[in-house]
N, C-alpha and C positions, 0 to 999 in steps of 0.2 A: 504496501501499500503507500503511496504517497507521504511524504513528510510533508504538514504545510509550517510557512512562518510568518506571522503575522509583523509586519516591520513599523513601527509609529517614527515618523519621519516628521520635517516641519519646524517650524522657527525661524528668528532672528537670525542673521550674524552670520550665516553659513549658505553654500551652495546644496541646501539637503537633497533638493530634488536629481541631482548629480551624484550624489553620494549614495541616495537610496536607490537608482540606476543600478551603479554599481554594487553595491551591495546583493541585490539580488542578484545578480552573476554570481560574488564571492559566495551565498548561500546554497547556488545551484549547484553548483561544484561537491557539493556536499550532500547533496541527492535532498535538496528539499525547495518548495520550491512557494515564490513570495507575495503576499499580496499587501500593499504601501497602501495605507494610510496617514493623514495628515492630522489629525484632530485626536486629541487623548478619547473623547466620549465616543469616539466613532471604533478605538481602538476596544475601550472597554466594555460598550456595545457587543463587539464582535465577539469577545472572551463569554461574554453573560450567554450570548445565542451559544456558544458552543459549549457549556458548562449545563444548556437547561434542555440542550439537541436541536435546537433551532436551525443549525449552520453550520458551517464546518468547523470541523475540533482542529486544534492548530496543535504542533507537536513542539513550537520556540515561537518564543515573540522576541524579536529583537528592537530596543529603544536607539535611535539614534537622533534624539529631537531637541528642544531646547523649549519647552511647557514649564513655565509658574506662574506664579502673580506678576512679576514683576512690579515691587513697592521700593526698589529702589528708582530714585530720582531721575537716573538720567537713561530711563524702560517709560517714562510718565506720558513719552507720545505716542508707545506702542501698547499702553494700558487696557485701552477703551477697544480696541481692533484683537489682541494677539493673549491676553491676560487668561491664564486657567489656575483652578484651583483643584487639589485632587481632593474628594471627596472620602470622609473612612469609609463609605460603601465600595466607593470606587478601587480603593485603594485593598480593600480585603477581598476581590475579584480578581486583579493580580497575585496578590497571595498566596488563595485558593489555586492557581492555576500552575502558580511554581512548587509547592508546597502538596500537590498532589500528583506531580508529574511530568508537570509542564520545562521545558527550558527557556532560559532567558540571557540577551545576552543584550549588555548591558553597553554601551558605547560615545566613548566621547564626552557627549554634553548630556547624557542620561545621568551623569551623579549631581549635575546641576537640576534638572528636573524635579518638578514637586515637591522644592522649599522644603529639601530631608525631611521630609513625611517618614515617620518612623519605621514604618512599614516599608515604604520604597528604599530608604536606609539600611536598612533589615537586610533587603536581599539584596539592594547591591555592593553593600560591602565598605561604600564610603558614599560623603553625601559634600559638595559643595560649601564652605562655609564663605556667606559674604565678609566676613571681617576678617579671616585669616589667609583665605585662600588664591591664587597668583597662579600665570601660568608668562611665561619669556615673550617676547614677539615669535611670528610663526619662523622658524627654521629648522635646520636642521637637529634633528635629536638621536640622540647614540643608544642604542637599547639593547641590555645585554641579559641575557638568562639569568637566573638565582640556582642555584644548586636544588631547588624545587622544581624549575622551570627544567631542568637537563632531567629532569626523571617522570612527567606528568605527561600523557599522551597528547595532550594539547601541544604542548610545545618539546616534546622531548626529540631531539634530531636536529632542531632548527639551529642556525647558525645564529652570531647577533649583529645585527644590519642597523641599517642609518634611514630615518625618513626623516621629512617635514612635514612636521607636525609642532604640537601643543603642549608640554610637559606639565600635566599640571601638580601643583602644588600644594603642600597646610589642606590639604581634604580632609577630613575628619573620617577617620577609619573604623571599622568595627573589631573590637578582639575577634585573634583567631585568624586575618587575613594575611595568608601566607602567597607573596608574591611569585610570581613565575617570570616575570621582566624589571627592571629598572633602568632607569636612565644612568646610562655607565658615566655619563659626567658628575652624578651624584647618586649617589645609593640610598639616599634616605627619601627617592622617588620613587614610588610603587610604583607601576605601568599596566600590571596585567595579573591577574590574579583569578582562579577555580572553584567552586567551592561547592558541595550538597549542601542542599536545603531542604529537606524531610527527604521526600519522593524524586524533586527537581535536583535539577541542576545548572547553578551561572555562573556564569564568566563576566569579567569585568574588566576592558581593556578601555583607558583613559585616552588611549590613541584613535587617532581617527577624525582629525579635523575637516579632511576633503575626499578628495577625489584620488588626490595624487597619495597622501597617504593608504589608502585603502587597499589601491592598489600595485604598494611597491612591494616586489613578490614573495620577499620575508614575511612582511604582515599579511598577505594574502594567504600566504600556506598557511598560516597560525590562525588565522578568522576560518578558515574553510576548516580548519580539525576542531576549530572549539564550535562550530556550527555542530559537526557528528557530536564533537562529544557529551555536547547539552542534549542532543535526542538521540542519544546513544545509537548513533548510529555509526559500523566500522568508519574508523579514518582512512580516506581516500590519501592515493599516493601525491606528494606532494607535486610542483609542476617540473618541468625540465632548468636544473642549475639550481633546487632550491634542496637542501637536504631532507631525508622522508622522516 
């Protein structure tokens, strides 16, 4: 049976449409077909329908999006048209999806989404803090695997690589996060981790600012394996030139 992925996209300051097209192809390499939605309400409605047996059941939810309340002054001009608040009932839908066996792939701005809602924070393993979190300008990020990363099937056999991206700093991590990759120029900056959450599997990758990052061969190979691991599918072979 074909596995299905629900990709939540959309938001300001990024080429989310281009990234969604690229991610759909990346996840297809793991044998998973993607449906893209741009609004959180639409994504949660799809999960509710699947839970109730009224629509497609998804094996994976991918979040590469930027949806939050926009309470910061510099986003006030976007607030009326783009602000979003995650309700406790909506958070519970996502939580049930993952904990009952679904996969979650949380990419880049996913950790900014939903204003560090405690349920979402616990699933992702990290959240942006508007007081302490930051990132350098878009530029080259050297990525190195940790010892855990050299053993985990999402990253084992992969080589260190460089990618044009933003390496988030000062995230609020939950206890028990074991990074699979870090920024080589600052080992205090975790970039990727994978966790089991009850019956579900979650991969959080804070890289992925744009198409250039998502399509970088080393990064792309890890994302394919992440989608396969999160959906409990056999990991595909790495592309030519990338260690398997």
